[in-house]
N, C-alpha and C positions, 0 to 999 in steps of 0.2 A: 413802849413808853418813852416819852421824851426825857432827855437828861435833866432838864430844868425841873420837871415834875418829881423825878427821883430825888434831886437835891432838896427840894422843898419838903418832901416827906421826911427825909433824914434829919434835916435841921429841926423840924417840928418834934421829931422823936427824941432829940437830945434833951428836951425839957421834961420828959416823962420819967417816972420811976423806972428802975432797971428792967423789971419784967415787962412793963409796957414798951420800953425801948426795943427789946428783943422782938416783941410781936410786931411793932411798927416797922422795924428793919426788915422782917420777913415779908411784910406786905409791900415794902418799897422795892424789893428785889425785882428788877425788870425781867420780863420774859425775853429770851434771846430773840433778836431780830436780825434782819439782813445787815451786815456791816456797812458802814458809810461808804467805804471804798469798794465799789462793786466789780472792778476789774483788777486783776484777772479773776475769772471764775474759779472759785475754790474747788479743788478736786484732789484729795489726798491719796493719790495712787502713784505708782512708778511713772515718772514722766509728767506728773502733775504739780500743782502748787497747793501747799497747805496754808491756810489763813489762821494764825494763832493769836488769840486775844492775850495781851500782856497786862491789861488793867490800867488804872490811872497812875500818873507819875508827873511831877513837875518838870522833869527832864526826860528826854527820849532814852529808853533802855538800849543797851548794846546787846545784840543777839548774834550768836555764832553757831553754825552747823559744823561741828568739828573745829577746825581752825579758820573757817571761811566766814566772813561777815555776811549777815543777812539783812535784807531790806526791811526797814521799820518805818511805818507811816502812822500819822495820827496827831493827837494833841494831848494836853495834860489830863483830859478826861478819859481818854482811851487810846492806847497804842496797840498797833497790830503788826505782827511779823508776817511777811510773805516768804515762805520757804520753798524753793525749788527742790523737787524730789528726783533723784537720779533714776533713769530707766532700769538700772541694775539693782535698785533697792529691793530688799526682801519685805513682803507684806508682814505687818506686825507692828510692834512698838518701835518708835524712833524718838529722838529728843534733840533739843537745842539748849544752849546755855544762855541764860538771860542775866545781865548785870545792870544794876541801877543803884545809885546812891551807895556805892561801896558794898552792895550786897549781891551775891551771885547765887542763882538757883537753876535747877534743871527743870525744863518744861517738856513733858512727854506728850506725844500725840500718836495716833494710830494711822498706819498706811494700809489701805485696802488693796485687794488684788485687782489687776486689770490684765486682760488678755489682748494681745495685738496680733493682727493677721500676718501672714507671710507673703513676701513678694520675691519672685524669681526673675532675674535679669540676665541678659546676655550683653557683655561688654568686651572691649578689646582685651585679649589675654594679658597684655603687658601691664594693664592697670589692676590685675588681680595677683599675678605672680610677678612681683617686682624684681627688676634687675638690681645688682648691687648698687649701681649709680642712682637708680630711682629710689631705692630703699634709703640710701644715705640722704638724698634730697628730702624725702618724706620726714625722716627723723629730725633734720634741721628745721623744717617748717613746723613740725609738731612742737618742738621746744620753743620756737618763737611765738606760736599762737597760744601756748600755755601762759606765756608772759602777758600777752594781750588779754587773755581771759581773766587774769588776776586783777584787772583794773577795778578800782573802787573809788568813786567820788561821791560827795554828799548828794542826796536826792534833792531836787528842786523844792523849795518851800511850798510852791503852788500845789504840789501833790497832796498836801495835807488839807486842802480846802476845796477840792473838786472831786466829786464821785466818778468823774470820767477821766481823771488825770492819766491813768494807765491804759485807757482804751486805745488800742492800736488800729491802724488801717492796713488793709492788704497792700503789700508793696507793689504789686502789679496785677492788672486784670488778667483773667485766664481760668482755665479749668484746673482744679486740684488733681494732679496726676498721681500723687503719692502722699499719703498722710503720715503724720508723726507716729513713730513707734513700730512701724513695719519691720518684721525680721527679714533682713536682706540676705538673699542668696545670689551671689554673682558667679556665673558659669559653674553652678553646682556646688560652690563653696560658701559656707555660711560665714557671714561677716557681722559687724556690729549692727544693731537695729537702727532704723532711719531716725536721725536726730533732729529733723526739721520738717517743714512742709514744702512739697514741690508743687509749683504752679506752671503748667504748660502754657507757653505763649510764644509768638513768633520772635525770631532774632530781631533785636532793635527796639522791642517794646520798652517804653520807659519804666524804670524801677525807682520808687520813691522811698524816703525814710518813713517807717511805720509810726514813728514817734519822734519828737524833737530830741536832738542829741548832738554829740561831737564825734567827728570821725577820728578813730584811734588807730586804725590800721587799714592799709590797702595792699594788695599784692596779687601775684599770679601763683597759685599753689597747685601742687600735683593733683590732688583729688578735687579740690574746690574750684579750681580755675581762678578767674579774676574775681576778687572778693573785696567787700567793704565791711568793716566792723564799725558799729556805732555804740557809743557809751551814752546811755540815757540817764544815768545817775543811780546811786544807791546799789551798785553792783549789778544793775539790770543792763545787759548788753543785747545787741542783735547783730545778725550777719546776713548778707545777701551774697550768693555765690553763683558761679558759672556765667558771669557777666561777659557780654561782648565788648563793653566799654565802661570805663569808670569816669564819673563826672565830678569827683571831689578829691581833695587832698587831705592828708593827715593834719589835724588841727582845725579843719573847717567846722563851724557850728551850723547845723541845718535845722530847718523847721519841719514839723510833720507834714508830709506830702511833698517835700522838696526833692527834686530829681537827684539821685546819686549815681545812676548808671543805666545800663540797658540790658535786657535779657539776651543771653547767648548760649553757647554750647561748649564752653571751655572746661577743662578738667575732665574727670571721669563722668561721662554722660552718655545717654542713649539718644539724645536729641535736645533741641533748644528748650530750656525751661529755667525757672528761678528756684533755687533752694533757699528757703528762708528759715533761719534759726533764731530762737529767743532763749536767752540765758540769764536767769537770776542766780546769785551766789554760785557762779561757775558750774551751773548745772543746766544742760539743755532740757527744756520742757516743751510741751505742746503749744505752738503759737496760737492755735485756735482758741485757747483759754483767754487770750488778750483781745479777741475780736468781739 
């Protein structure tokens, strides 16, 4: 049901006696339909994205998952929160905090179970059993990237007017060699699940921005190799890793489809490929949901 029709029914109902108003209001309640913003695909599972209706408000609500701000889109008629769900989340009830007009409430939602496959890989032993120097380097890099991941800037206003605003493009052509969520076993040792999408492609294949954004970090990291981080707004970040070359600098503003680097085999890899990660509210989720 169109919003205009709903409003017309409700306005008409205001002129009726109370009993008739209640009946009219029930009649005017719209059947849930597909939300206006269709990307990312809603999937409330570990590693997925929950789409939570916040209702109407003259101003945009502030939403937090714990102490982390959540992306909110929409307009005065209907606001929607897009909540990234950690791979480590336990299926069951979860919640966010919603604040608007000096009122704070808890909004609960359900996380369904999802099983991910297992992948066993053989890599250089030094990238699994780290030396003291490599461990120290990794810890420094981890602390730095946690600061990068805390970036939060206002979402572009255009996101509120286009159903395809968050529709991303694949950063490089190639075969998907490893999907999100795989339980990784390196040289027989279990490690964290795969937090991105791997795309196998020859070294030098161009890598482009999946969505317009600003470059907030570049570097050569122990595990990720040559890496570019992009801030798309509203706490939505993306990263491309294992690059052979980086074509941008921190502070650059890039358009969707603009070249940011080239496929390579830097960092912990078994061959040339691109690792692509997507992160709303500091949580790595399945990039496929944005395609």
